[in-house]
Structures are given as structure tokens and as C-alpha cells.
C-alpha positions in Angstrom: 0.0 0.0 0.0 1.2 3.5 -0.9 0.1 6.9 0.2 0.4 10.1 -1.8 -0.5 13.6 -0.9 -1.3 16.1 -3.7 -2.7 19.6 -4.0 -5.3 19.6 -6.8 -7.5 22.6 -7.9 -11.2 21.8 -7.4 -12.8 20.3 -10.5 -9.6 20.4 -12.5 -8.0 17.0 -12.1 -6.6 15.7 -15.4 -4.2 13.1 -16.6 -1.7 15.9 -17.7 1.3 16.9 -15.6 1.8 17.1 -12.7 -1.0 14.8 -11.6 -0.8 12.2 -14.4 2.9 11.3 -14.1 2.7 11.1 -10.3 -0.3 8.8 -10.2 0.8 6.9 -13.4 3.9 5.5 -11.7 1.6 3.7 -9.3 -0.5 2.3 -12.1 -3.6 4.1 -10.9 -6.6 4.3 -13.2 -6.2 8.0 -14.0 -9.4 8.4 -16.0 -11.4 7.0 -13.1 -9.7 9.1 -10.5 -9.9 12.4 -12.4 -13.6 11.8 -13.3 -14.6 10.9 -9.7 -12.5 13.8 -8.2 -14.0 16.3 -10.6 -17.6 15.1 -10.0 -17.1 15.5 -6.2 -15.5 18.9 -6.4 -17.7 20.5 -9.1 -19.6 22.5 -6.6 -16.5 24.0 -5.1 -15.0 27.3 -6.3 -12.5 26.4 -9.1 -9.8 28.5 -7.6 -9.7 26.4 -4.4 -6.6 24.2 -4.2 -7.6 21.1 -2.2 -5.2 18.8 -0.3 -5.9 15.2 -1.4 -4.6 12.1 0.4 -4.6 9.0 -1.8 -4.2 5.4 -0.6 -3.2 3.0 -3.4 -3.6 -0.6 -2.6 -1.4 -3.4 -4.1 -4.2 -4.6 -6.4 -4.5 -1.2 -8.1 -7.6 -0.1 -6.2 -7.5 3.3 -4.5 -9.4 5.5 -2.1 -8.9 9.2 -1.5 -9.8 11.8 1.0 -10.3 15.5 0.1 -9.5 18.0 2.8 -10.1 21.7 3.1 -7.4 24.1 2.0 -4.7 25.1 4.4 -5.2 27.9 7.0 -2.7 30.1 5.2 -4.6 29.7 2.0 -7.8 31.1 3.7 -5.8 33.9 5.3 -4.3 35.0 2.0 -7.8 35.0 0.5 -9.3 36.9 3.4 -6.7 39.6 3.2 -6.3 39.5 -0.6 -2.5 39.1 -0.3 -0.1 37.0 -2.3 2.5 36.7 0.4 2.9 37.1 4.1 5.3 39.4 5.9 8.9 38.3 6.1 9.2 40.3 9.3 6.1 39.3 11.2 7.0 41.3 14.4 7.7 44.5 12.6 5.5 44.6 9.5 1.8 43.8 9.5 0.1 43.0 6.2 -3.5 43.1 7.4 -6.1 42.8 10.1 -8.3 39.8 11.1 -11.3 40.5 13.2 -12.8 38.1 15.8 -15.7 37.3 13.5 -13.3 36.3 10.7 -11.3 34.3 13.3 -14.4 32.5 14.4 -15.5 31.8 10.8 -12.1 30.3 10.0 -12.2 28.2 13.1 -15.5 26.8 12.1 -14.2 25.9 8.6 -11.1 24.3 10.0 -13.1 22.5 12.8 -15.0 20.5 10.1 -11.6 19.3 8.7 -10.3 17.7 12.0 -11.1 14.2 13.1 -9.7 14.6 16.6 -11.7 16.0 19.5 -9.6 19.0 20.3 -11.6 21.9 21.7 -12.5 25.1 19.8 -10.4 27.1 22.3 -7.3 25.1 21.2 -8.2 25.6 17.6 -8.6 29.4 18.1 -5.3 29.6 20.0 -3.5 27.7 17.2 -5.0 30.0 14.6 -4.0 33.1 16.6 -0.4 31.7 16.7 -0.5 31.2 12.9 -1.9 34.6 12.3 0.8 36.3 14.5 3.6 34.4 12.9 2.6 35.5 9.4 2.5 39.2 10.0 -1.2 39.7 10.4 -2.7 41.8 13.2 -5.5 40.0 15.1 -8.1 42.1 16.8 -9.6 40.0 19.6 
């Protein structure tokens, strides 16, 4: 059994590079995977880049799990920024309010299988926000 992690745009999986060569070396049925993935993600915004974890079994069968985009992806979208600050303590690139923080916590909460509390999730998000040069009003 092999595991692969890829980042694929929603609804845009195809057998062309980079997805095709990566999955082709495992003799995965590319047409079946791409068709199934695109059907499942057709309702998503096509600019979302989704983390996908694929389990490939020895007999050629596979199963995959689609997760939500990373926290930093959502933060960049919220602030309409391409990059974060290189000097997080000195330069702030934007402000995140408590309502935005709660909304992001709710989105990320759906992605976790563990039973960590929302307080821990919020504290983790605040740490991520502070380390990327974003000012958090809370």
C-alpha cells in the first residue's frame, strides 16, 4: 500500500502533468480518479486548491480523502494578499477580526477528526496569524 498527498485545484484534475505522471507511476486508473474527483468537487470554487490524500492498494484499487485548503490559503484569500510578511513582528500586512477568526475556526473545525476543543483551535489560529505578520483584533 502506498500513500500520496497532492494539492489539486477543485474540479480540474486531469491526466496531464503534474497529476498524471505522479499517479501513473503507481498504475492508478487516471481516468477513473480524475472523473470521480471532478464530480465530487464540481460544486467548489474552481480557484480552491484542495489537499488530497490517496491510498493506493497493491491490487490497483484506491481511495482518496479530500480536505479543506490550508489555513494560510484562507488567510491569504481573506486579506487579498499574495505573500505574508517576512518580518512578522515589525510589519503587518492586514487585520483579522474576531468574527473572521471564528469563521475560519468553524471551517477548520470541520476538517479535523480529533476531538480538540475550539479554544485550542482558536489559539492555534492566533499563533499562525501572529507568525505570518497579520494583526489580530480579539
